[in-house]
C-alpha positions in Angstrom: 97.0 106.6 100.2 93.9 107.4 102.0 95.0 104.8 104.8 98.2 106.5 105.1 96.6 109.7 105.6 94.2 108.7 108.1 97.0 106.8 110.2 99.0 110.1 109.9 96.3 112.3 111.5 96.0 110.0 114.4 99.8 110.0 114.8 99.8 113.5 114.3 97.6 114.0 117.0 99.5 111.6 119.5 102.6 113.4 118.9 101.4 116.5 119.7 100.0 115.6 122.9 103.7 113.8 123.8 105.4 117.2 122.7 102.9 119.5 124.6 104.7 122.9 125.2 108.1 121.3 125.1 110.4 122.8 122.6 112.8 120.3 123.5 110.8 117.5 122.9 109.7 118.9 119.4 113.3 119.1 118.0 113.9 115.7 119.6 111.3 114.1 117.5 112.1 115.9 114.4 115.7 114.8 114.8 114.6 111.2 115.5 112.3 111.3 112.5 114.8 112.5 110.2 117.3 110.0 111.3 115.1 107.3 111.0 113.8 108.3 107.5 117.5 108.5 106.2 118.9 105.5 107.7 115.8 103.1 106.8 114.7 102.3 102.9 110.9 103.0 103.2 109.0 102.0 100.1 105.6 102.3 101.5 104.1 105.5 102.9 102.3 103.4 105.3 105.5 102.1 106.6 106.8 105.6 107.3 103.7 106.4 109.3 104.1 103.3 111.1 107.4 104.2 112.3 106.6 107.6 113.4 104.0 106.3 115.4 106.3 104.1 117.3 108.7 106.8 117.7 105.7 108.9 119.3 104.9 106.1 121.5 108.8 105.4 122.6 109.1 109.3 123.4 105.8 109.1 125.3 107.4 106.2 127.4 110.6 107.8 127.6 109.1 110.9 129.1 106.8 108.9 131.6 103.6 108.8 129.9 103.2 105.3 130.3 99.3 105.0 130.3 99.2 107.4 127.3 102.1 104.9 125.5 100.0 101.9 126.3 96.5 103.5 124.8 98.2 104.8 121.9 99.8 101.4 121.1 96.3 99.8 121.3 94.8 102.6 119.5 97.1 102.5 116.4 96.9 98.8 116.5 93.2 98.9 116.5 93.3 101.6 113.5 95.8 99.7 111.5 93.7 96.3 111.7 90.5 98.3 110.7 92.3 99.6 107.7 94.5 96.5 106.5 91.3 94.5 106.9 89.6 96.7 104.1 92.5 96.6 101.8 92.2 94.8 98.5 93.7 91.5 98.2 96.9 91.5 96.6 97.5 89.4 93.4 100.4 88.0 91.6 100.2 88.1 87.6 101.2 85.3 85.3 100.9 84.3 81.8 99.3 80.8 81.8 100.2 78.6 78.9 98.2 75.4 78.5 100.1 73.6 75.7 98.4 70.2 74.3 100.9 67.7 73.2 98.7 64.7 72.1 96.2 66.4 69.4 94.5 62.8 69.3 94.0 62.5 73.2 92.7 66.2 74.0 90.6 68.6 72.1 91.4 72.3 72.6 88.0 73.6 72.0 86.6 71.2 74.8 89.7 72.0 77.0 89.2 75.7 77.4 85.8 75.8 79.1 87.0 73.2 81.5 90.0 74.9 82.2 88.1 78.4 82.8 85.9 76.5 85.3 89.0 75.6 87.3 90.2 79.0 87.0 86.9 80.4 88.5 86.7 77.9 91.2 90.0 78.9 92.2 89.3 82.7 92.4 91.8 83.3 89.7 90.8 86.2 87.2 91.7 85.5 83.7 91.6 86.9 80.5 92.2 84.8 77.3 95.1 86.1 75.2 95.6 83.2 72.3 93.8 79.9 71.6 95.2 77.7 68.8 94.5 74.1 68.3 97.7 72.9 70.3 97.9 76.1 72.9 95.6 78.1 74.9 97.0 81.2 76.8 95.5 83.3 79.3 97.0 86.5 81.4 96.0 85.5 84.9 95.8 87.4 88.4 96.4 84.7 91.5 95.7 85.9 94.9 98.9 85.8 96.8 97.9 83.4 99.3 97.1 80.7 96.7 99.8 78.5 95.1 100.1 77.8 91.4 100.9 74.0 92.3 97.4 73.1 93.6 95.8 74.8 90.2 98.3 73.4 87.9 97.5 69.8 89.3 94.0 70.5 88.7 94.4 71.7 85.2 96.6 68.7 84.6 93.6 66.5 85.8 91.7 67.7 82.8 93.8 65.5 80.4 96.2 62.6 80.3 99.4 63.9 82.2 101.3 63.2 78.9 98.6 65.1 76.9 98.7 68.6 78.7 101.7 70.9 79.8 101.1 73.7 82.0 103.4 76.6 82.1 103.2 79.7 84.6 105.3 82.6 83.5 105.0 85.4 86.2 105.0 88.7 85.1 106.8 91.8 86.8 104.5 94.3 88.8 103.4 97.2 87.1 105.4 100.5 88.6 102.6 102.8 87.8 
């Protein structure tokens, strides 16, 4: 939300420069903004601010303020880049089950620390949920840029392929 407010302050200043003392421009921007807002499905407040900034840049170009429109475009891109680079990494949540099939071939107690080391190496935040003789279950957060295939292969390499099963069950994101 803080990022949205920062961008909104910049966009507000830009729109005020474009509007100036023109009541017609002010009503035009209000009308266009309401049209865009009610015609487009916007889930993130930052998306609404970006749409408003592009609207302001378009109006600036439309009234002949080409240099200001170009400067505003560059400045908004710079502010968005700076804010996005500081945003925390996005994660997917999973329930990870490691099921031991052949008890003679794999020891659950020996597997657990090695599996946790694989998760740490891949920067996967994990919390042990259950551990039995034949199954270890974790609540994990995997960075969106990572794939579970590579991690699964590393986990499977800890035991004979027929002795271990890896199951990723994606959890729905919290709506809170």
